[in-house]
C-alpha positions, 0 to 999 in steps of 0.5 A, spaced: 575 678 608 576 682 602 580 677 595 586 682 596 587 680 604 585 674 602 591 672 597 597 672 601 594 667 606 592 663 600 599 663 596 602 662 603 598 656 604 600 654 597 607 654 599 607 651 605 603 645 601 608 645 596 614 645 599 614 637 602 612 635 594 618 639 591 622 636 597 620 629 595 621 630 588 628 633 590 629 626 593 626 622 588 631 624 583 638 624 589 643 618 586 642 612 591 648 610 596 653 605 593 655 600 598 659 594 596 658 588 599 664 583 599 662 575 598 668 572 600 667 564 598 670 559 594 668 556 587 665 550 591 660 554 595 655 557 592 651 562 597 645 567 596 645 571 602 649 576 599 645 577 591 639 576 595 640 581 600 642 585 593 637 584 590 631 586 596 635 592 597 634 594 589 626 593 591 625 595 598 630 601 598 632 603 591 632 611 593 636 610 598 641 604 597 645 601 590 648 594 592 654 592 588 656 584 589 663 582 588 665 575 589 672 575 593 677 569 595 676 567 601 683 569 604 682 574 607 684 575 615 678 576 619 679 584 621 682 586 614 676 584 611 671 587 616 675 593 614 674 592 606 667 593 604 660 596 608 657 589 607 661 582 608 658 576 607 662 569 608 662 562 611 663 564 619 666 558 621 673 559 617 674 565 622 673 560 629 680 560 630 679 568 631 672 567 635 671 560 637 663 562 637 663 562 630 665 555 629 659 552 632 654 551 626 660 546 624 660 543 631 657 535 628 651 533 630 648 538 634 642 540 631 638 534 628 632 538 624 632 544 621 627 547 627 633 545 631 638 548 627 633 555 627 633 555 635 641 554 636 641 560 632 636 564 636 640 562 642 646 563 639 645 570 636 647 575 643 655 570 642 655 572 635 653 579 636 658 580 641 664 577 638 662 580 631 662 587 635 669 586 638 671 586 630 667 592 628 661 588 624 654 588 625 650 582 624 644 583 618 643 576 615 644 569 617 644 564 611 644 556 612 647 551 607 644 544 606 646 540 612 651 534 611 649 528 610 653 521 609 653 517 603 654 510 602 655 503 598 649 500 602 643 502 607 646 503 614 641 500 619 644 502 626 651 504 628 655 498 628 654 499 620 660 503 621 665 498 625 670 496 619 666 501 614 671 505 609 670 511 610 673 518 607 671 525 607 669 529 601 672 535 601 671 538 595 667 543 600 668 546 606 668 542 612 669 543 619 675 541 623 674 534 626 670 531 621 673 525 621 673 524 628 666 522 630 667 516 625 673 514 627 671 513 634 665 509 632 670 504 628 670 507 621 676 506 617 679 512 615 681 510 607 681 513 601 675 517 597 676 512 591 675 506 596 670 509 600 664 505 602 662 510 607 662 519 605 660 525 609 658 531 604 655 538 606 654 537 598 647 533 596 643 531 589 645 536 586 653 534 586 652 527 580 659 524 581 656 523 589 649 519 586 654 515 581 659 513 587 654 511 592 647 507 592 644 510 599 644 517 603 642 517 610 641 524 612 644 524 619 644 533 619 651 531 622 652 539 621 648 546 619 653 551 616 652 558 616 653 564 611 654 571 616 652 577 612 655 583 616 656 592 615 662 594 617 660 598 623 663 605 621 660 605 615 653 602 618 654 608 622 655 614 617 647 612 614 642 616 617 637 612 622 632 611 617 637 608 612 641 603 617 633 601 619 632 599 612 638 595 611 637 591 618 629 590 615 632 587 609 637 583 613 631 580 616 627 579 610 632 576 606 634 571 612 628 569 613 626 567 606 633 563 605 630 559 611 624 558 609 627 556 602 632 550 605 626 545 607 624 545 601 631 545 598 632 539 601 626 536 599 627 537 592 634 534 593 631 528 596 627 527 589 633 529 585 637 523 588 631 519 589 630 520 580 638 518 580 637 510 583 639 512 590 635 510 596 634 516 601 633 515 608 631 522 610 629 518 617 635 515 619 635 509 624 635 511 632 641 507 633 645 510 628 644 517 630 645 515 637 652 512 636 654 519 632 651 523 638 656 520 643 662 519 638 661 526 637 661 528 644 668 530 644 668 535 638 663 538 642 666 539 649 672 540 645 669 547 642 665 548 649 671 549 652 675 554 647 668 559 648 669 557 656 663 559 660 660 561 655 660 555 651 657 551 657 651 556 658 650 556 650 650 548 650 645 548 656 640 553 654 640 550 647 639 543 650 633 546 655 631 549 649 630 543 644 628 539 651 634 534 650 
């Protein structure tokens, strides 16, 4: 074919080949979408889900998103919070009065290990999704807290050691509704914190005051609470399918990292407590655990009753999954 006739065809091929390059260049210079992430917490609670999510978005999807994190006090009503920003991070049990399922992670003595807490999350997740959907939110990631542990001035060897012991709840961090009740049923006597022989705390060795006041810590795994990171459904649906999938992926990766890290954090806390002279019981006596599970059963039943038929079904599925 003569060169003169080939030239238009070659031009067309060059143009068709150059078009995607030009398009990519244009996308590369496009400004990423800004998404606000409101982290609702008190100064006593330091969660990492919000900032971890924002950092991961910057690393994995910088061209599409720029996540701006703002820390706000946990005072906004649930539905108002859901509409206030594109993304939100919050202590789930804080809103258990709006949706009883959100209080599940604060129900005492349900899980005894991180593995069991992960199983409880897996079983409960469809219920969480349904509850959040009623409030215009989509669950993207779940952050575990360090489980509440029992600090004491003497070593706890059995459930009988709680009878007559002076007990006070450490309220410097979030505590669940009715957390004093199992200890009262087990025979502990309510007292002021300054006179307490036994206290329950969601903190750990990071609180130097606990190590100064109490000689022993027993990891009873009283409750492992959860922080939820959610997207406002209205804002989420305005994104492209690719952008929505990016957020889902970032959420899954953030959550997986946080659950992997909780085990190493607990091990680090044990070592820190031991370095301060605290006697750490990472495997509590079976009799103590049985006594506390029995004493907490009315709390479990009250939560299940608030859930109706779903509560009984969820607990049955969970207990079957862990072989309880």
